[in-house]
N, C-alpha and C positions, 0 to 999 in steps of 0.2 A: 723693449717695453721692461720696465723693473717690475718684478712679481713681488708681493708681499706672501708672508706663509703664517697661517694661524698656529696656536700651540700645538707643537706633537708634529707637524707636517714635516714632510719630507722635501728638501729644497732640491731642485733640479739643477744640474750643472749646465754650462754654457752649450755642449754640444745638444743637451736635450731641450732646452729652452730654443734652439734653432730648428727643432720639429715642430714648431707651432705650424699649422695649416693656413688658418684664415688671416691674411695677410692685414686686413683691414683692422684687426683688433688691436688698440693702443692703450689700453686700461685695465685693470684687475678686475674692475666690475664688468666690464665688457666681455673679459675672458670667462667669469664667473658664470654669466647668463648664457654664454654660447656653450659652455660645457654642459650646462643644465639641461639645455635643449638637447644636445646631441646625449646626454645620459637617458634622456625619457624616450628617447627611441632605442636606445638599448634595452631598457626595461621591456617598451612594448614588443621587443623582438624576442626577449626570454620569456614572456608569458605565452608566445604561439608556440613554444618548444615542448609542447606537451608529451610528447612521444620520446623525448631523447633522452638520454641518460647523461644527467649533469654533473655526476662523480667521475668527470674525465678531464684530461689536461687539456684535452682539446676544447672542452665546452668552457671552461674557465678561461681560457685564452681567447676563445671567440666571442664570449661577452664582453671582456675588457676591450675588444676591436669594436664591436656595435657601440659600446658606452663611448669612445673617443676618438674613433675613425675619421671624424669630420674636424677634431681639433688637433691632433696630435700624429705625427706621421709612425711613432713607434708604438701606437696603440696596438696592445694584444702581443707584443712581444717582450720577452722577459728583459729586466734591466741588464745589463753588461759591466756595472760597476758596482761597488759597495755603497751603502749609504748609512744613515745615523741609527738606523733600525734594519732590521732583517738577517736572514742569514748570508752567508757568503754567496755572492751571485753564483758562483761554479755548483753550490749544492742546490740551487732553487728546483730544479726538476727531481732530483731524487726526494725532496723535501715533500713536493708535490705529490708525488707518487707514495709515500709512506703515509700522509695525511689521508688520502682517499682511500687507501686500504684500511685505515684505523675507522674512519668513519663507517665503512660499509660493513666491517665486524661489529661495530657499536649497534649498527641497525640491526643485523641479524640477529644479535643476543640481546638486543634491548639493555644495553649495558647503562643507558640513562635514559632519563625522561625525555620525550621527542624534541622539548624546547632546550634543553642541556645540549644533547646532540648538536642541533643547529648553531648554538651560543658557543660550543666549542670549536666545532668548525670555522665561525667566523673568527674567532680568536687566534687560532692557530694559521689560519689564512693572513691575518694581519702580521702575524708574527714572522712568518716566511716573507711578506712584502716584496712579492714577486716582480711587480711591474716599476716603472721611474716615478709614477705617481697615479693617484685615484685609487690606491689599494684600500682605504676604509670604503669608501663607496661602494667599490667592487665586493668586498667582503661581505657587505651589509645585506646587498641584493642576492647573493649567493646563498645566506643564512634565509633571507625570506622565501627564496626559490626552495630548500631544502626543507623547510619549515610546513611549506605548502604539500610538498610530495610525501611527508610523513603526517599530513592530515592536520596541521593545524594553520591557524591565521597568520599573516605575516606578521612580524614584529613593527613596534610603534617606534622605536629607538628614540624615545622621548618627544617625540612629534613635532620637533624643532627642526632645523637646520643644522648639521655638524660640522657643517663647511668653514663656517667663520667662528672665531674666536669668541666665547662668553660662556656663561654658567653651565649652561647644557653640555657644550663641548669639554669643558673642563671635568663634570661628573662623568663624561664617556671616557674619559682618558684615564681617571682615577680607577674607573671600573675594570680599564683593561690593564692597568697594573697589578692589580689585585689578583686578576686571572693570571698574571706571570707567576704568580706565587702558588697557583693552584686552588685558589679561593674562587668560584664561579660566581657566588651569591650575588654581588652586586651588578654585573654585567647581565644575569639573568633579570634581576628586579628591572634595571634600565632598559633591557630591550622591550619589555612590556609596558612598564608604567612611569619610564623616567625615574624623578626624583618624587614623585608624590607619594609613593606607597610606604609606609613605615616598616613594613615587615616583609620577609621574601615568600613567596608564594608557591616556589618550586624547590623540589628536592629531586635528588638522585634515587632512582629505581635499586 
């Protein structure tokens, strides 16, 4: 099966593609639909983990595995090669550890508003890019879970699918690139209001 990739997506190499579990899938549309069902199961699992600490490497990996375990053999495992985005694969575990420690400190000292803590967490997860694929979807769910733990509603992320190419995905990627420079205004706005709001509603404490 030949895979097509939307703007900004991370291509899989031949070995990673060989990890596709459902052998009946022959088209990109079938793969997208199958993945979405798998991801919904992962989200349901995450919602049930009320007492579990989500800011651990184990939880981050468990969530990815639940999201993709019926689709990819490597679900929940860190990538073992470098991609067009992300830290060198040898630095993934240490980068994860530093991120989780930073977030815990931000929460303890209220370094930012709750939304901004969760959005910054999302951005750094994407930047690390720990898995072969599914990093954007995984990091958005993690941000939603963190927002809920901080007493906020889940994010809307533009209210449209960000998996396929289009105006909404382009706006999301543009906001991520702004965040790469340390400017989180666009990503904060997008996470709650997509492109509809003409002004920013979130500021750092």
